[in-house]
VEXVEXKOL-348496 format. One line per field, with one value per residue (C-alpha): residue in one letter; x, y, z. Coordinates in steps of 0.25 Angstrom, whole numbers, m for minus. Layout:
BEGIN
r (A|...)
u (X|...)
v (Y|...)
w (Z|...)
This chain:
BEGIN
r (M|S|P|Q|H|V|I|D|G|F|I|K|D|F|V|Q|D|L|H|N|G|S|A|A|I|F|A|G|A|G|M|S|K|S|S|G|Y|V|D|W|P|E|L|L|R|D|I|A|H|E|L|G|L|D|V|A|K|E|H|D|L|I|S|L|A|Q|F|H|V|N|N|K|R|T|A|D|G|L|A|K|K|I|L|R|E|F|S|E|Q|A|E|P|S|E|V|H|D|I|V|A|R|L|P|I|Y|S|F|W|T|T|N|Y|D|T|L|I|E|D|A|L|R|R|A|Y|R|V|P|D|V|K|S|Q|V|D|Q|L|T|L|S|K|P|K|R|D|A|I|V|Y|K|M|H|G|D|V|H|M|A|Q|N|A|I|L|Y|K|E|Q|Y|E|R|Y|Y|V|T|H|A|P|F|I|T|A|L|S|G|D|L|V|S|K|T|F|L|F|I|G|F|S|F|T|D|P|N|L|D|Y|V|L|S|R|L|H|G|G|A|T|R|R|T|H|Y|C|F|M|R|E|A|Q|R|E|V|G|D|D|D|E|L|F|R|Y|K|I|R|K|Q|E|L|R|I|E|D|L|K|R|F|G|I|Q|T|L|L|I|D|N|Y|S|D|I|N|H|I|L|R|R|I|D|G|L|Y|R|K|R|T|V|F|F|S|G|S|A|E|E|Y|G|D|W|A|R|Q|D|A|Q|N|F|I|H|A|V|A|A|S|C|V|R|A|N|C|R|V|I|N|G|F|G|W|G|V|G|S|A|V|I|N|G|A|L|E|A|I|Y|G|D|P|Q|K|Y|S|E|A|Q|L|I|V|R|P|F|P|Q|H|G|D|N|L|K|D|L|W|E|Q|Y|R|Q|R|M|I|S|L|A|G|I|A|L|F|F|F|G|N|K|R|E|G|D|K|V|I|N|A|N|G|V|R|R|E|F|E|I|A|L|E|H|H|L|L|P|I|P|V|A|A|T|G|F|M|A|Q|E|L|W|N|E|I|S|A|N|P|D|E|F|Y|G|E|Y|K|W|V|A|P|M|V|Q|K|L|L|D|R|R|T|P|P|Q|D|M|V|K|T|I|T|D|I|I|K|Q|L|N|R)
u (50|56|47|53|50|36|35|42|32|20|25|25|11|6|9|3|m11|m9|m7|m20|m28|m29|m22|m28|m23|m28|m23|m22|m20|m4|m6|m12|m3|8|1|0|m14|m16|m18|m27|m20|m18|m32|m38|m27|m35|m48|m41|m35|m49|m53|m43|m34|m21|m22|m8|m13|m24|m24|m39|m41|m54|m61|m54|m62|m74|m71|m72|m85|m90|m85|m90|m103|m99|m88|m88|m74|m68|m74|m69|m55|m54|m59|m48|m35|m40|m45|m31|m25|m13|m7|m7|7|15|8|m6|0|8|m5|m14|m8|m6|m19|m25|m41|m46|m39|m45|m43|m46|m41|m51|m41|m40|m27|m30|m40|m31|m19|m28|m32|m18|m15|m27|m35|m51|m53|m67|m67|m77|m77|m93|m101|m110|m98|m94|m107|m103|m91|m84|m83|m68|m62|m50|m48|m57|m54|m62|m61|m67|m67|m71|m66|m61|m73|m83|m76|m91|m92|m78|m76|m68|m73|m76|m90|m90|m79|m88|m99|m91|m95|m111|m108|m96|m101|m98|m83|m80|m86|m78|m64|m67|m69|m56|m48|m51|m48|m36|m24|m22|m10|m13|m6|m5|m10|m2|m9|m13|m23|m37|m44|m35|m42|m54|m47|m42|m55|m60|m49|m51|m66|m63|m59|m48|m35|m28|m14|m15|m3|0|12|17|30|39|40|48|58|54|64|63|59|67|68|56|46|52|50|36|33|39|31|18|20|23|8|1|9|4|m10|m12|m10|m24|m28|m21|m12|3|12|22|33|40|51|45|32|40|42|27|30|42|34|23|32|38|24|21|34|31|17|20|31|20|17|24|23|26|33|36|33|37|36|48|54|68|74|60|51|38|31|43|43|27|28|40|31|19|27|33|19|13|25|21|8|12|22|8|13|3|6|5|7|4|2|15|15|20|22|9|m1|10|10|m5|m6|4|m1|m15|m10|m5|m17|m27|m18|m22|m32|m34|m20|m19|m26|m30|m26|m12|m13|m14|m13|m14|m13|m8|m19|m18|m26|m28|m21|m7|m6|10|6|m6|3|13|3|m1|12|14|2|4|19|16|7|20|33|40|42|45|51|49|55|51|51|40|40|44|42|50|59|56|62|63|50|49|37|43|56|45|39|53|54|41|42|56|48|37|49|46|58|60|64|67|68|80|78|67|76|72|67|69|83|85|80|88|101|96|94|106|114|110|102|102|95|83|83|87|84|81|96|93|83|94|102|88|83|97|92|82|93|97|87|91|86|73|62|56|70|66|52|57|68|57|47|58|62|47|44|57|52|39|44)
v (26|13|4|7|22|19|11|23|33|23|23|37|39|27|32|45|38|31|45|48|37|35|20|8|m7|m18|m32|m44|m59|m56|m48|m60|m71|m65|m70|m84|m83|m88|m81|m83|m94|m101|m99|m106|m116|m128|m123|m122|m136|m140|m134|m141|m128|m123|m111|m106|m105|m97|m83|m80|m85|m78|m86|m99|m97|m95|m108|m116|m109|m112|m127|m129|m120|m113|m103|m111|m117|m105|m98|m111|m108|m95|m98|m109|m101|m89|m92|m96|m85|m78|m66|m53|m50|m37|m30|m32|m27|m15|m10|m14|m3|8|18|10|10|2|m13|m20|m33|m45|m55|m64|m65|m55|m51|m37|m36|m45|m35|m22|m28|m31|m17|m13|m9|m12|m17|m17|m29|m27|m41|m41|m29|m29|m25|m12|m5|m8|0|m8|1|7|1|8|m2|m8|m20|m23|m38|m36|m51|m56|m62|m76|m75|m74|m82|m86|m70|m70|m66|m78|m80|m74|m72|m64|m54|m53|m50|m40|m27|m32|m39|m30|m16|m8|m15|m10|3|5|m1|11|21|16|16|31|36|26|22|7|m2|m16|m27|m42|m42|m50|m44|m59|m58|m63|m52|m41|m38|m37|m26|m18|m17|m11|0|2|6|19|32|33|35|34|27|14|3|m10|m19|m28|m37|m35|m45|m57|m66|m79|m92|m96|m83|m79|m64|m64|m71|m60|m48|m53|m52|m38|m34|m41|m33|m20|m21|m25|m13|m3|m10|m7|8|7|6|15|5|8|m4|m5|m15|m23|m34|m44|m43|m41|m27|m25|m25|m16|m6|m6|m5|8|13|9|17|29|30|29|39|49|43|48|42|50|42|48|50|61|62|70|80|79|92|98|105|98|108|109|94|94|106|98|86|94|99|87|82|93|93|78|82|93|84|76|65|57|57|45|47|37|49|46|52|68|67|63|74|84|75|76|90|93|85|90|104|101|94|104|116|112|102|101|98|88|77|72|58|63|60|46|46|32|35|23|15|16|6|m8|m23|m26|m10|m14|m23|m13|m1|m9|m13|1|6|m4|1|15|16|6|18|27|28|39|39|51|49|60|59|47|43|40|40|28|29|41|41|45|35|33|27|13|16|25|15|4|14|15|0|m1|10|4|m9|m1|5|19|30|34|49|50|64|63|77|73|63|52|39|47|50|35|31|42|36|22|27|36|24|17|26|18|7|16|26|16|22|35|38|54|52|51|64|71|64|67|82|78|74|89|94|108|107|115|108|115|110|95|96|100|89|78|84|84|69|65|74|68|53|56|62)
w (m91|m84|m76|m63|m66|m68|m56|m48|m54|m50|m36|m35|m40|m33|m20|m23|m27|m13|m7|m13|m11|m26|m27|m29|m30|m41|m37|m46|m44|m44|m31|m24|m30|m24|m10|m16|m22|m37|m48|m60|m67|m54|m49|m63|m66|m60|m68|m80|m78|m77|m90|m97|m98|m94|m86|m90|m104|m102|m101|m100|m87|m84|m96|m90|m78|m86|m94|m80|m75|m89|m88|m72|m75|m62|m55|m43|m46|m47|m35|m27|m34|m29|m15|m13|m20|m13|0|5|14|8|13|6|m1|2|m11|m3|10|4|m5|8|15|5|6|m6|m4|m17|m20|m33|m35|m46|m34|m26|m14|m1|0|m3|8|17|16|18|32|35|32|43|32|29|15|9|m1|m12|m20|m24|m30|m18|m9|m16|m11|4|12|22|34|38|23|18|6|m5|m11|m24|m28|m42|m44|m31|m17|m13|m2|m12|m23|m29|m33|m38|m54|m60|m75|m88|m88|m74|m79|m91|m82|m71|m77|m74|m61|m55|m60|m46|m46|m61|m55|m43|m51|m61|m49|m44|m57|m59|m45|m41|m46|m47|m46|m51|m44|m48|m61|m70|m83|m87|m75|m81|m73|m80|m91|m83|m75|m86|m93|m81|m81|m96|m94|m85|m91|m81|m85|m71|m71|m64|m63|m62|m60|m72|m71|m82|m93|m88|m95|m92|m92|m107|m113|m126|m130|m139|m127|m118|m127|m131|m115|m114|m126|m120|m108|m114|m122|m108|m102|m112|m113|m98|m100|m107|m93|m87|m81|m80|m79|m67|m72|m61|m63|m53|m43|m32|m38|m34|m19|m20|m28|m18|m5|m13|m14|1|6|m2|2|17|15|16|31|42|55|67|78|92|106|117|132|132|120|124|118|112|118|118|111|100|98|96|85|80|78|74|63|57|56|49|40|35|33|24|16|12|24|33|47|56|71|83|92|100|114|113|97|91|93|87|75|75|75|65|55|58|57|42|38|44|39|25|24|9|7|20|25|38|32|33|49|55|69|76|91|99|107|122|127|126|127|120|118|113|103|97|98|88|79|80|76|65|58|59|55|43|37|37|29|38|53|61|76|85|100|105|120|132|147|153|170|172|160|145|136|120|115|111|103|94|93|90|79|73|70|65|55|51|49|40|32|36|36|51|54|69|73|81|86|95|103|110|102|88|91|95|81|73|80|75|61|60|63|50|41|29|37|40|28|17|2|11|14|14|25|36|35|35|47|54|52|63|74|80|89|87|73|71|70|58|52|56|52|38|37|40|30|20|23|21|8|2|5|m2|m15)
């Protein structure tokens, strides 16, 4: 099987793990290096020089750290080095931001920095950081992600796992971490990001994997062997052969290797995962002071049926409770959920009513829309009007939701048959459908079926459902 087919299969399986709540991340030094932090060779370069050694010639860097401790009779210098190198502020990378907004609840890392928890907070999530054994027995209120920093934290550098003797005693000193990791390895699918497979922590991590009875498949990224300037054919073949042996060896631990050409491919793969995952969340935009050619009850029944159909297509429904539209969305989703609670879940309905009081409501509504829409991959638009004085005009709020949807790469589906802003948005899209639908060119003719008010509502519901199902195949 080609590397691309392996990656395509991984993406499909990992997205399903996300939907099942069984995905986990293990972050190595390379994930932090992309944000500007040093890796282990850089961290120990000066220390190696003090010992009269060249870090470029050393492969057992944990032993190198032990030599430094032996020489100084203290680990204080290493702790200060960590504090100095990782205390400087760095922004989370795109990789951090993507995994932080995905429904991943277990993050493991051998890194000392705070990039993972920083990214989670930026995504409005509450991380519970565990870097010491005594923290494992406590649960942070309202947490929605746990960050296990199994080798310590920059804020407690004096307690970090740094040198060989600490690794040798880890089973004794940090046994609860081993237990927690073993449990996650059985119940979750791990994606290893940022491991070069020359990382000094790697053998330790793999030994933990090997210790379990699970044969669950985990995944790691590995850059394909590269021909460097000056490499002859024999040396290049040697690199390829060594990589093949490493890939085969990783299978002992249940790790399947995802070969990439460049490290930037990781960003592209994670974007695909993020996009596919969000395609199963449908944002309902709309407001209705009037219903135009529709009778009020017919309009409500139609929106109700669309929401119910989305739930039955195993999608999540998210709604800001727009005037004249929101109640129908909620009722339709709940009808489907409670109609078969063994198959559907209340988690498939996300309701975010807009605040109606407070200072700077305009700014608050903008933040609210950004957060709400960023959760979705598809946006449906219905009606879209409001009363201004004695007139009914197209709703600028629905227009703004359309703009935000495009910013977050949602697929827009205006139901033009409902008129008002939905009609206006379709007019824009139909003038240049490729700009809005890109690789999904087949969507435009299907959305066009939603143009004619004379089309039976049940046919429009089926068209919308067919689009959503096809996008999630």
